[in-house]
N, C-alpha and C positions, 0 to 999 in steps of 0.2 A: 619860402615855404609857407603854405597856408595852414592855418590851424585846423585841428580836428574838432568838429562840433558834435556835441552830445546833447540830446534832449532828454529831459526827465519830467515826470508828472508827479506833482505833490497833491494828494487828494485834498480837495477843498480849497486849493490855492491856484491850480492851473499848471500850465507847462512852462518850464524854464529851459535855458540853454547854458552849457558850459563850453568854453573854447579853450582847448589845450594845445600848446605848441612845445614839442620836444619834452613832454611830460609836465610842463609848468602851466598853471592856470593863467590865462591872459585876459579873459573876460567872462563875466557871469551875468546872464539876464535872469532876474528874479521871476518866479512863476506868476503867471496871470492868465486869465481867460481859460479857454479849454484847449485841449490838444492831446496828442498821443506821444508817448515816449519813443524816441528813436533808439539807436544802439546805446546800450547802457554802459555805465562806468561806475566804479565803486564810489566815486565822489558824488555822483548823481543819487545813488542809493542813500548815502549819508545825508545829503540835503533833504531827501524825502523823509528820512527819519526825523530830521530837525523840524520840518514843517508839520509833522504829526505831533510835535510837542516833546519829543525826546531830547533830553539834555545832550548836546553835542559840542565837541570842540573841533576846530579846523586848524589848530596850531601846526599840525604836521603837513598841511597842504603846501606844496612848493608853488610859489607864485612868481611871476615874471616881474621883477622890479628894474629891469635894465633901462627902461625909459624914464625912470624917476629921478628927480633932483634929490640932493641930500635931505632937504626939508621934507619932501614927500616920503622918502624912505623912512625917516625918523618918525613921522606921523603914522605911517603904516605899521611900523614895528611896535609903537606904543599902543596903537588901537587894537592890535591883535592880542595884547595882554589883558584887555578888558573882558572879563569872563562873562559867561552866560548869567543872566539875571542881574548884572551890574550895569550902571550907567555912569557916565562922566559928562561934565559940561564941556563946551568947546574950549573954555579957558583952562580947565583942568587937563584936557588932552594936550593943549599947547604946552603946558608946563611939563607934563609927562614925557613929551617928545623932545624936551630940551629947548623949547622956544616960548618961554613965558611971554604973555602979552600978544601972541600971534593968533588969538582966537578967531579973528575974521579970516585969516589965511587957512586955518584949520577948517572952518566952515566951507570955504571954497573947495578945499581938497575933498571934503565929504560929499559935496554936491556933485563932484565929478568921479566919484569912486566907481570903478568898473568891476569891482569884485565884492559886491555886497554879501553879507553873511560871513564869508571867509575873512574879509576885512570889515568888521561889523559896525559900520557907520550909523546904523539905527540905534546903537547904544550911546550915541552922543546927543545930548539935549542942550537946549538953551538954558541959561541961568534962570530965566523967568518962565520956563515952560518947555514944551516938547520940541519946538523948533521945526524946521521943514524937512522934507524927504523927497526932493527931486520930483520927477514927473509922476511917480506913483502916489505922492501926496501924504499928508499927515495921517490920514486914517490907516493907510498901509503900515506906516511906522508904528502907530499905536497897536495895531494888530500883532506886529512882530514883538513889540515889547510885552504885550499881554501874554503871548506865547511863552515868554521867558519869566512870567510872574510879576510884571510891572503894570501899573495902570496910571496913566497920565491923562 
């Protein structure tokens, strides 16, 4: 069964995509560039609200963790408790997930996170600074953090 794909447009950010399978989020492409929204979904509207700077929580969004290892599941669950406007270091997230000392593995998990914002890896920073943010780069991460009231 192939996932349902929904496009959304967040003003000033661009177009993003949500992939849902049997009602669970399986992938999220962050908005970038220009584009038009496709068939809407309530989650797409909530993400648009987020990108407008409205305080939003995505704790209630059902996500597909069926392909995750126990470590990945633990990191995901711990990361989803990091609230809007808060940041943690990779080491702190490793400890929160029950894996103290696994900060490098946490960093690798964040780099491959396919559910950004819902699993808010932008809220994880390096002990000595902001850290990386995959293909979108550090400036995109800074912009997300500024949206939530942080400046690094």
